[in-house]
C-alpha positions as CSV (number, residue, x, y, z in Angstrom):
1,M,-12.6,13.1,-1.9
2,G,-8.9,14.1,-1.7
3,G,-5.9,14.5,0.6
4,H,-4.7,12.1,3.1
5,H,-8.0,10.6,3.9
6,E,-8.2,9.2,0.3
7,V,-9.2,5.6,-0.1
8,M,-7.7,3.7,-3.1
9,T,-8.5,0.5,-4.8
10,V,-5.8,-2.1,-6.0
11,P,-5.5,-0.6,-9.4
12,Q,-5.2,2.9,-7.9
13,L,-2.5,1.7,-5.5
14,A,-0.6,-0.2,-8.2
15,E,-0.5,3.0,-10.2
16,Y,0.5,5.1,-7.2
17,L,3.3,2.7,-6.4
18,Q,4.1,2.1,-10.0
19,C,4.0,-1.5,-9.6
20,N,1.8,-4.5,-11.0
21,K,-1.5,-5.4,-9.3
22,S,-0.2,-8.8,-8.8
23,T,2.4,-7.3,-6.6
24,I,-0.2,-5.6,-4.5
25,Y,-2.1,-9.0,-4.2
26,R,1.0,-10.7,-3.2
27,L,1.8,-8.3,-0.5
28,I,-1.9,-8.5,0.8
29,K,-1.6,-12.3,1.0
30,K,1.6,-12.2,2.9
31,G,0.1,-9.5,5.2
32,E,2.9,-7.0,4.4
33,I,0.9,-4.1,3.3
34,P,-2.0,-2.5,5.3
35,A,-5.3,-3.1,3.6
36,F,-9.0,-3.6,4.5
37,K,-11.9,-5.2,2.6
38,V,-15.0,-3.5,1.6
39,G,-17.2,-6.4,0.5
40,A,-15.1,-8.5,-1.6
41,D,-12.6,-5.7,-2.8
42,W,-9.5,-4.6,-1.0
43,R,-8.8,-0.9,-0.1
44,F,-6.1,1.1,1.2
45,K,-6.0,4.5,3.0
46,R,-3.6,6.7,1.4
47,D,-2.2,8.2,4.6
48,V,-1.7,4.7,6.1
49,I,0.1,3.6,2.9
50,E,2.4,6.7,3.0
51,D,3.3,5.8,6.6
52,W,4.0,2.3,5.5
53,L,6.2,3.5,2.7
54,R,8.3,5.7,5.0
55,Q,8.7,2.5,7.2
56,Q,9.8,0.5,4.3
57,H,12.3,3.2,3.3
58,R,13.7,3.2,6.9
59,K,14.1,-0.6,6.9
60,S,15.9,-0.7,3.4
61,T,18.2,2.2,4.6
62,R,19.2,0.3,7.7
63,R,20.0,-2.7,5.6
64,E,22.3,-0.7,3.5
65,E,24.3,0.5,6.5
């Protein structure tokens, strides 16, 4: 499986975003990152995360103006 339909786990997303897994869990707890559960485990759709990243970038760019 590849491309924009890829589903990532917490460790995979942490690596993709180059951050700690605890950061991912904190964002989930605050409801700040799009995620869904499969059983007891969190998952993330790559295309949805990429859209979220673009929105985060726009927000931070607006704050700098």
